[in-house]
GUBATI-976637 format. One line per 8 residues: number of its first residue (from 0); their letters; for each residue x, y, z of C-alpha. Coordinates in Angstrom, 1 decimal. Example, Ala and Ser with C-alpha at 12.3 -4.5 7.8 and 13.67 -1.06 7.14 Angstrom:
BEGIN
0	AS	12.3,-4.5,7.8 | 13.7,-1.1,7.1
END
This chain:
BEGIN
0	MLIDIEVN	11.3,6.6,2.0 | 8.6,5.7,4.1 | 6.1,3.4,4.2 | 3.2,2.2,5.6 | 2.9,-1.3,7.5 | 0.3,-2.7,9.7 | 1.1,-3.6,13.6 | -1.4,-5.0,15.8
8	GKIIKAKK	-4.2,-3.6,13.4 | -2.7,-0.1,13.3 | -0.6,1.6,10.3 | 2.3,3.3,11.3 | 4.9,4.4,9.1 | 8.0,2.9,8.6 | 11.6,3.3,6.8 | 12.2,0.9,4.1
16	EETILSAL	15.3,-1.5,4.8 | 15.0,-0.6,8.4 | 14.4,-3.9,10.7 | 11.4,-4.1,12.2 | 12.6,-3.3,15.9 | 13.9,0.0,14.5 | 10.2,0.5,13.3 | 8.5,-0.5,16.3
24	QRNGLNVP	11.1,1.1,19.0 | 10.7,4.4,16.6 | 6.6,4.4,16.7 | 6.5,3.6,20.8 | 6.0,0.0,20.4 | 7.4,-2.4,22.9 | 9.3,-5.6,21.9 | 11.5,-7.6,24.3
32	TLCSMKDL	15.3,-8.5,23.3 | 18.2,-9.4,24.9 | 21.0,-9.7,22.4 | 20.1,-6.2,20.3 | 22.6,-3.6,20.7 | 22.6,-0.1,19.3 | 24.9,0.6,16.4 | 25.9,-3.0,15.8
40	MPTGACRM	24.7,-5.4,13.3 | 22.1,-7.7,14.6 | 22.5,-11.0,15.5 | 19.1,-12.7,16.0 | 20.3,-14.8,18.5 | 17.7,-14.6,21.6 | 14.7,-14.5,19.8 | 12.9,-12.3,22.2
48	CAVEIEGF	11.5,-9.8,19.8 | 10.3,-12.7,17.6 | 6.9,-11.0,15.9 | 4.5,-13.0,13.7 | 4.2,-11.7,10.1 | 1.6,-12.3,7.8 | 2.5,-14.8,4.6 | 5.6,-16.2,6.8
56	QGLIPACS	5.1,-19.9,8.8 | 7.8,-19.7,11.3 | 8.4,-16.0,13.5 | 10.5,-14.1,12.3 | 13.2,-11.7,14.6 | 12.6,-8.3,14.1 | 15.7,-7.1,15.2 | 17.4,-8.8,12.2
64	FPVNGWMR	14.7,-8.5,9.7 | 14.1,-5.8,7.2 | 10.7,-3.7,6.0 | 11.0,-4.0,2.4 | 7.4,-3.1,1.7 | 3.4,-3.7,2.9 | 3.9,-5.8,6.3 | 1.0,-7.4,8.6
72	IKTHSPRV	2.6,-7.8,12.0 | 1.5,-8.9,15.7 | 4.0,-8.0,18.0 | 2.2,-9.6,21.0 | 0.1,-12.7,19.6 | -0.9,-16.1,21.9 | 1.7,-17.3,19.6 | 4.6,-14.7,20.0
80	VTARKTIV	4.1,-14.7,23.8 | 4.2,-18.0,24.0 | 7.3,-18.4,22.5 | 9.0,-15.4,24.4 | 7.5,-17.3,27.3 | 9.6,-20.6,27.0 | 12.5,-18.6,26.2 | 12.9,-17.4,29.2
88	ELLLSNHP	11.5,-20.3,31.3 | 14.4,-22.1,29.6 | 17.0,-19.2,30.3 | 15.9,-20.0,33.7 | 15.8,-23.7,33.6 | 19.6,-23.7,34.7 | 20.2,-20.1,36.1 | 20.8,-20.2,39.5
96	DDCLYCIR	18.4,-19.5,42.3 | 19.6,-17.1,44.4 | 17.7,-13.6,43.2 | 17.6,-12.6,47.2 | 21.3,-12.4,46.8 | 22.3,-11.2,43.3 | 23.8,-7.9,43.7 | 21.3,-7.3,40.1
104	NGNCKLQN	18.4,-7.8,42.2 | 15.6,-5.8,41.1 | 17.5,-4.8,38.1 | 17.9,-7.4,36.3 | 16.8,-7.9,32.6 | 15.9,-11.7,33.3 | 14.3,-10.9,36.2 | 12.2,-8.3,34.3
112	LAEEMNVH	11.1,-10.5,31.4 | 10.2,-13.4,33.9 | 7.8,-10.8,35.3 | 6.5,-9.4,32.4 | 5.8,-13.1,30.5 | 3.9,-13.9,34.0 | 6.4,-16.9,34.8 | 5.4,-17.9,37.8
120	DRRFFGSK	6.4,-21.8,38.3 | 9.1,-24.1,36.8 | 8.3,-26.3,33.6 | 11.7,-26.7,32.7 | 14.4,-28.5,34.8 | 18.1,-28.1,33.3 | 20.8,-29.3,35.2 | 22.8,-26.0,37.3
128	KKQKIDNS	25.9,-24.7,35.9 | 28.6,-24.4,38.4 | 31.5,-22.6,37.1 | 34.4,-21.1,39.6 | 33.6,-17.2,40.2 | 36.6,-15.2,39.1 | 37.8,-12.7,41.5 | 41.3,-12.0,40.2
136	SPAIVREP	40.3,-8.8,38.7 | 40.8,-5.6,41.1 | 37.5,-4.0,39.4 | 35.3,-6.6,38.3 | 33.5,-9.9,39.2 | 32.9,-12.4,36.5 | 30.1,-15.4,37.7 | 30.1,-17.7,34.5
144	DKCILCGR	26.8,-19.5,36.4 | 24.6,-16.8,35.8 | 25.5,-16.1,32.1 | 22.8,-16.4,29.2 | 25.1,-16.4,26.4 | 23.5,-13.0,24.7 | 27.1,-12.2,23.8 | 26.4,-8.6,24.5
152	CVRYCDEV	29.5,-7.8,26.8 | 31.9,-10.0,23.7 | 30.2,-7.8,21.0 | 31.1,-4.7,22.9 | 34.3,-5.4,24.3 | 35.6,-6.8,20.8 | 33.4,-4.3,18.2 | 33.0,-1.1,19.8
160	LGIAAIEF	36.3,-1.2,21.8 | 38.5,-3.2,19.8 | 40.0,-4.8,22.8 | 38.0,-8.6,22.6 | 39.1,-9.3,26.1 | 36.5,-11.7,26.4 | 35.1,-14.5,23.8 | 32.8,-17.8,23.5
168	IRRGTHAT	34.7,-20.5,24.6 | 33.7,-24.0,23.7 | 30.2,-25.3,22.2 | 26.2,-26.4,22.6 | 25.6,-27.0,26.0 | 29.2,-26.6,27.8 | 29.6,-23.3,25.8 | 30.3,-20.2,28.3
176	IGPEFNKS	31.9,-16.5,28.2 | 35.1,-15.3,29.4 | 38.8,-14.4,28.7 | 40.5,-16.7,25.9 | 41.8,-20.4,27.2 | 39.3,-19.2,30.0 | 42.1,-17.7,31.8 | 41.2,-15.0,34.6
184	LNNSTCIH	40.0,-11.3,33.7 | 43.1,-10.4,35.3 | 45.6,-12.4,33.2 | 43.6,-11.2,30.2 | 43.7,-8.0,28.0 | 40.5,-6.6,30.1 | 41.0,-2.7,30.7 | 38.5,-3.1,33.5
192	CGQCIMNC	36.7,-0.3,31.8 | 33.2,-2.1,33.1 | 31.6,-1.6,29.4 | 30.8,-5.4,29.9 | 29.1,-4.1,32.9 | 26.7,-1.8,31.3 | 25.6,-4.3,28.7 | 25.1,-7.4,30.7
200	PTGALHEK	21.8,-7.7,31.6 | 22.3,-10.1,34.1 | 24.5,-10.4,37.4 | 27.6,-12.0,35.3 | 29.3,-9.2,35.5 | 29.4,-6.4,38.0 | 31.8,-4.4,39.5 | 34.1,-5.5,43.1
208	TSSTKVSK	32.3,-3.7,45.8 | 34.3,-1.7,48.6 | 31.7,-0.5,51.0 | 32.7,-3.2,53.7 | 36.4,-1.6,53.5 | 35.0,2.0,53.7 | 32.6,1.0,56.6 | 35.3,-0.4,58.8
216	AIYHPQKH	37.3,2.8,58.2 | 34.8,5.4,59.2 | 34.0,3.5,62.4 | 38.0,3.0,62.9 | 38.4,5.6,65.8 | 42.2,6.7,64.4 | 41.1,7.2,61.0 | 40.7,10.3,59.2
224	VIAITDSA	37.9,9.4,56.3 | 38.2,11.8,53.2 | 35.8,11.4,50.0 | 36.7,12.8,47.2 | 34.0,13.4,44.9 | 33.8,13.4,41.2 | 31.3,15.9,38.7 | 30.1,13.6,36.7
232	MAVSLAEE	29.1,11.0,39.7 | 27.2,14.1,41.1 | 25.5,14.6,37.9 | 24.6,11.2,37.5 | 23.6,10.1,41.2 | 20.1,11.3,40.8 | 18.9,8.8,38.8 | 20.0,6.3,41.2
240	FGLRAGKD	17.3,7.6,43.5 | 14.6,8.0,41.4 | 14.7,11.9,40.2 | 15.6,13.7,37.2 | 18.6,13.0,35.1 | 21.0,15.6,35.6 | 20.4,17.2,38.5 | 23.7,18.4,40.3
248	MSGIVNAA	23.8,16.5,43.3 | 27.2,18.0,44.4 | 25.9,19.7,47.9 | 23.6,16.8,48.7 | 26.5,14.2,48.3 | 28.7,16.3,50.6 | 25.9,16.5,53.1 | 24.9,12.7,53.1
256	LRAIGFDA	28.8,11.4,53.1 | 29.5,14.0,56.4 | 26.2,12.5,58.2 | 27.4,8.7,57.4 | 30.9,9.9,59.1 | 33.6,11.1,56.6 | 35.6,13.9,58.1 | 35.8,15.8,55.4
264	VFDSAFGA	35.0,16.0,51.7 | 36.7,17.7,48.4 | 35.8,17.8,44.9 | 38.3,16.2,42.2 | 38.1,19.1,40.2 | 40.7,20.7,42.3 | 42.7,17.9,41.5 | 41.9,18.9,37.8
272	DLYVQELV	43.0,22.3,37.8 | 46.3,20.9,39.0 | 46.4,18.1,36.2 | 45.5,21.0,33.8 | 48.5,23.5,34.9 | 50.8,20.0,34.9 | 49.9,19.4,30.7 | 50.3,22.7,29.6
280	YELQERKR	53.5,23.1,31.4 | 54.3,20.1,29.7 | 53.0,20.7,26.4 | 54.7,23.9,26.1 | 58.2,22.5,27.1 | 57.6,19.8,24.1 | 57.1,22.8,22.0 | 60.0,24.8,22.9
288	EGTKQPLL	62.0,21.6,22.5 | 60.6,20.6,19.4 | 59.2,17.6,20.0 | 57.5,16.2,17.2 | 55.2,13.8,18.9 | 51.8,14.5,20.8 | 51.3,14.7,24.4 | 48.6,12.1,25.2
296	SGHCPAWM	46.6,12.4,28.3 | 46.6,10.1,31.2 | 43.6,10.6,33.3 | 41.6,7.8,32.0 | 42.8,4.6,33.7 | 41.4,2.2,31.1 | 43.3,4.1,28.6 | 46.8,3.6,30.8
304	KHARQTSG	46.2,0.2,30.9 | 45.8,-0.4,27.5 | 49.1,2.3,27.0 | 50.9,-0.3,29.2 | 50.0,-3.7,28.2 | 50.4,-2.8,24.7 | 54.0,-1.3,25.0 | 55.2,-3.1,28.0
312	NLPDDITT	55.5,-0.1,30.0 | 54.2,3.6,30.5 | 54.8,5.2,27.0 | 57.3,8.1,26.4 | 54.6,10.4,25.0 | 51.8,10.2,27.9 | 52.3,12.8,30.2 | 53.9,11.8,33.7
320	ALPPHHQL	51.1,14.0,35.5 | 49.1,12.1,38.2 | 45.5,11.8,37.4 | 43.1,14.4,39.1 | 42.1,12.7,42.1 | 45.5,11.0,43.1 | 47.3,14.7,42.7 | 44.7,15.7,44.9
328	GRILKTYY	45.2,12.7,47.2 | 48.7,13.1,47.5 | 48.4,16.7,48.3 | 46.0,15.6,51.5 | 48.6,13.3,52.6 | 51.3,15.3,52.9 | 50.2,19.3,53.1 | 46.7,18.6,53.9
336	AEKKNIDP	48.2,16.4,57.1 | 51.0,18.3,58.3 | 48.5,21.1,58.2 | 45.8,19.3,60.5 | 48.8,17.6,62.1 | 47.3,14.2,61.1 | 49.6,10.8,60.2 | 49.4,10.2,56.9
344	SDIFIVSL	48.8,6.4,57.8 | 45.7,7.3,59.8 | 44.2,9.5,56.7 | 41.6,7.4,54.5 | 40.9,8.1,51.4 | 38.1,7.4,49.4 | 37.2,8.2,45.8 | 33.7,8.5,44.5
352	NTCTAKKE	33.3,8.4,40.6 | 31.9,6.8,37.5 | 34.7,4.2,36.8 | 35.5,0.8,37.3 | 39.0,1.1,36.2 | 39.9,3.4,38.7 | 39.7,0.5,41.0 | 42.6,-1.3,39.1
360	EITNNAYV	44.6,1.9,38.8 | 44.8,2.0,42.8 | 46.7,-0.7,43.3 | 49.5,0.1,40.6 | 52.4,1.2,42.8 | 53.2,4.2,40.7 | 50.2,5.7,42.5 | 52.5,5.5,46.3
368	NGGFPNID	54.1,7.9,48.1 | 56.2,7.5,50.7 | 54.7,4.1,51.4 | 51.1,4.9,51.2 | 48.9,4.8,48.4 | 47.1,8.5,47.2 | 43.8,6.7,47.2 | 42.9,3.8,49.6
376	VSMTTRET	39.8,2.4,48.1 | 37.5,3.8,44.9 | 34.0,3.4,44.5 | 31.4,3.4,41.7 | 28.7,5.9,41.5 | 26.5,2.7,42.1 | 28.3,2.1,45.0 | 28.0,5.4,46.1
384	ADFIKLHG	23.9,5.6,46.0 | 24.0,2.1,47.5 | 26.1,3.3,50.7 | 24.2,6.4,50.8 | 21.1,4.0,51.1 | 22.7,1.7,53.6 | 23.3,4.4,56.0 | 19.3,5.3,56.2
392	IDIHQIEE	20.4,8.9,54.8 | 16.8,10.3,53.1 | 18.3,12.7,50.7 | 15.0,14.7,50.4 | 15.4,15.7,54.0 | 18.9,16.5,53.6 | 20.3,20.0,53.4 | 23.0,21.0,50.8
400	ELTDLPFG	26.5,21.8,52.1 | 29.9,23.2,50.3 | 33.3,20.8,50.2 | 35.6,21.6,52.9 | 38.6,24.0,52.8 | 41.8,24.6,52.1 | 40.9,23.0,48.7 | 36.9,24.0,48.4
408	MASTAGKI	37.2,25.7,45.3 | 37.6,24.7,42.1 | 37.2,26.3,38.1 | 34.3,25.2,36.3 | 37.1,24.0,33.7 | 37.8,21.3,36.4 | 34.3,20.6,36.6 | 34.1,19.5,33.0
416	HTLAGGLT	37.3,17.5,32.8 | 35.2,14.2,32.9 | 33.3,15.4,29.8 | 34.7,14.0,25.9 | 36.5,17.1,25.0 | 36.3,18.4,28.3 | 40.2,18.3,29.6 | 41.3,19.6,26.0
424	EAVIRNLF	38.8,22.7,26.7 | 40.3,23.2,30.0 | 44.3,23.0,28.7 | 43.0,25.5,25.5 | 41.5,28.0,28.4 | 45.2,27.5,30.6 | 46.6,28.2,26.9 | 45.4,31.2,26.4
432	FSAKGREL	45.6,33.0,29.9 | 49.4,32.0,29.6 | 49.7,33.3,26.6 | 47.3,36.7,27.0 | 47.0,36.9,31.0 | 43.1,37.0,30.9 | 40.3,34.7,30.3 | 39.2,33.0,27.3
440	RPPRITKL	35.7,34.7,27.0 | 33.4,33.0,26.3 | 34.6,30.5,27.8 | 33.0,27.4,25.9 | 34.5,26.1,22.8 | 31.9,24.9,20.6 | 34.2,22.8,18.7 | 34.9,20.2,21.4
448	RNTKSIKE	31.4,19.7,22.5 | 29.9,17.7,19.9 | 29.6,13.8,20.3 | 31.7,12.8,17.8 | 34.2,10.3,18.9 | 37.1,12.7,17.1 | 37.3,16.0,17.7 | 40.2,18.5,16.8
456	YLFKEGEL	40.9,22.2,17.7 | 43.6,24.0,16.2 | 44.8,26.6,18.7 | 46.6,30.0,17.4 | 48.0,32.8,19.6 | 51.0,34.8,18.9 | 53.5,32.4,17.2 | 52.3,29.5,19.6
464	QLKLIAVN	50.3,27.0,17.3 | 48.9,23.5,18.6 | 46.6,21.3,17.4 | 44.8,19.6,20.1 | 42.6,16.3,19.5 | 40.2,14.6,22.2 | 39.0,11.4,21.3 | 36.5,9.0,23.1
472	GIKEAMEV	37.0,5.4,22.2 | 40.0,2.8,22.4 | 39.3,2.0,19.1 | 39.5,5.4,17.5 | 42.3,6.6,19.8 | 44.6,3.7,18.2 | 43.5,4.8,14.5 | 44.4,8.4,15.2
480	MEEVRLGT	47.7,7.3,17.0 | 48.6,5.4,13.6 | 47.7,8.0,11.7 | 50.1,10.5,13.6 | 52.7,7.9,13.2 | 52.3,7.4,9.5 | 52.4,11.4,9.2 | 48.9,11.2,7.9
488	RSADFIEV	47.5,13.5,10.7 | 49.2,15.7,12.9 | 49.0,16.6,16.6 | 50.4,18.1,19.7 | 48.2,17.0,22.2 | 45.4,14.3,21.8 | 42.7,13.5,25.4 | 42.2,10.1,25.1
496	LACRDGCI	39.1,8.5,27.1 | 37.9,5.0,26.7 | 34.2,5.1,27.2 | 31.5,7.0,24.8 | 30.6,10.1,26.3 | 33.6,10.6,28.3 | 32.9,9.8,32.4 | 29.5,10.2,32.1
504	GGGGQPLR	29.0,7.1,30.4 | 31.5,5.1,32.3 | 31.5,1.3,33.7 | 30.4,2.6,37.2 | 26.9,4.6,36.3 | 23.3,3.6,36.4 | 22.8,0.6,34.3 | 20.7,0.5,31.2
512	QPAENVKS	21.2,4.2,31.0 | 19.1,5.6,28.2 | 20.8,8.0,25.9 | 18.7,10.7,27.1 | 19.7,10.4,30.6 | 23.5,11.0,29.3 | 22.6,13.4,27.3 | 21.1,15.3,30.4
520	RRKALYDI	24.2,14.7,32.3 | 26.4,16.4,29.9 | 24.2,19.4,29.7 | 24.5,19.3,33.6 | 28.3,19.8,33.6 | 28.0,22.5,30.6 | 25.3,24.4,32.4 | 27.8,24.4,35.8
528	DNKGSINV	30.6,25.5,33.7 | 28.6,28.4,31.8 | 27.5,29.7,35.2 | 30.6,29.5,36.9 | 33.1,32.9,37.8 | 36.1,30.9,37.8 | 36.6,29.1,34.1 | 40.4,28.7,34.1
536	AEKNPEIE	42.6,26.7,36.4 | 45.3,29.5,36.8 | 42.2,32.1,38.2 | 41.9,29.4,41.1 | 42.8,31.4,44.2 | 43.2,28.1,46.4 | 45.5,26.5,43.6 | 47.6,29.8,43.9
544	ELANRFLG	47.9,29.8,47.6 | 49.1,26.1,47.4 | 51.9,27.3,44.9 | 52.9,29.6,47.4 | 52.8,27.8,50.5 | 53.8,24.6,49.0 | 54.1,23.3,45.7 | 55.9,26.0,43.8
552	APGSKKRA	55.0,27.2,40.1 | 54.6,24.8,37.4 | 58.3,23.1,36.4 | 59.3,23.1,40.3 | 61.1,20.8,41.6 | 58.4,20.4,44.5 | 55.7,19.7,41.7 | 58.1,16.9,40.0
560	TMLHIREI	58.3,15.0,42.8 | 54.5,15.3,44.2 | 52.4,15.8,41.2 | 54.2,13.3,38.7 | 55.0,9.5,38.0 | 58.1,8.5,38.1 | 58.6,4.5,39.2 | 57.1,3.6,36.1
568	KKAAL	60.0,2.6,33.7 | 59.4,4.2,30.4 | 59.2,3.1,27.1 | 58.4,4.0,23.6 | 55.0,3.5,22.0
END
């Protein structure tokens, strides 16, 4: 039911019982906030969104007060502006004065609010926090001094992810946010997904940067430095340069990286084609053996971390196939190294992707082969943009370039594997090709292209019938698996991605990403798929050549050695 309310002297339409903040935002009226989170119950903790309502003595938090009838509201009266300015000044009173050195300088919500509120001098002087920086995690740095106790990271980790790795510690002026008992992040249940970074308004949480290590490798005379790019990163990077969201920057990234000094550039979609082949073979084998438990995907490092820490080791039902960029990395440090006559110890591989959890993943001994890690460094979308800017590359002047050979070709199914449901769609295409000897036409599977957290598809071809489920969100994944365990839901394959929207919504993506930008990234990847000539991994001629020359067919001993995890002891889920 729509009702009229008056805001700043103008009549707008509002839904009865929606919050004032929601009504204002729908009508294009901006009210600042620090603690408000979409789709979560409001807390009214920060008070930045306070407004003046006729008939009320005090200021009212717009995020938690419902519209219940006619109201006369002022969003920027002198009283409201003074209150907001005071809140910002109090937050700054004990905040570190290191903006010039802060990783969030120029992209900090508190800094932006100080500018918006015209805070140019200090009226309040509080004692500066002096807490130890937590560098224990391979992926995330926690700087408690910069925390403003908005609670956004705590709520997202608990209410959305269901992990609860961080919480409020102590009370009053001694309150802080961190893992339970104020332990280090690396000794907590943290899965390194980076969503806490995405929700942090300041620099209290940020990724551990790797640019110095990469620069040293590039300038090392003996190192052969290779970049493995990621399709989700390529359609997100434009936002970091002020370009339209969803612009495919693959060709520009290839050229920029070569201009910086990378010796070769490949696309992880090639590894995704290999990964899908292994999944399909494993799935078919389990079906032939009569295995009742579903095969679980293993390409999301945050999900894998959660699975390991809740079961003790790698659960039995997770695929043993290496994640796509690790499969390609292992091929590069073996087959490629031999063909190019390069010592594997001199090959340095940098994975450029959307994920902070991959920084932790590459430190796992399961991803080492012959003493060499498959991937040496993992960099996020944000880091990739900063690295390109650091080297003075003008992306507006550079011409697009293709990836290197012999792994320069990939199916479009490999391109969409980073989307929620994209891997499942790629698996279905391969299953169809395996059964019929031809590509599925049209290749797109509409049922897997919605934005639901749980998507299901029943594959039927001849005597083969498989139930496939794609889940994005750890909490939702655990709910689905519990239903499978209890027998209330059936499944033969479950794709799991920790982040909402899949990798395009990963923890290494541009900060404060609006929903329309995420939507544009998704559309860009599906457009790539729609325009591609090869839509299934089995039709990739370079995959076929690699199989003939080096790997053999799916199920071969060579593939089992090269493309699968064998080092982690397995345990029941």
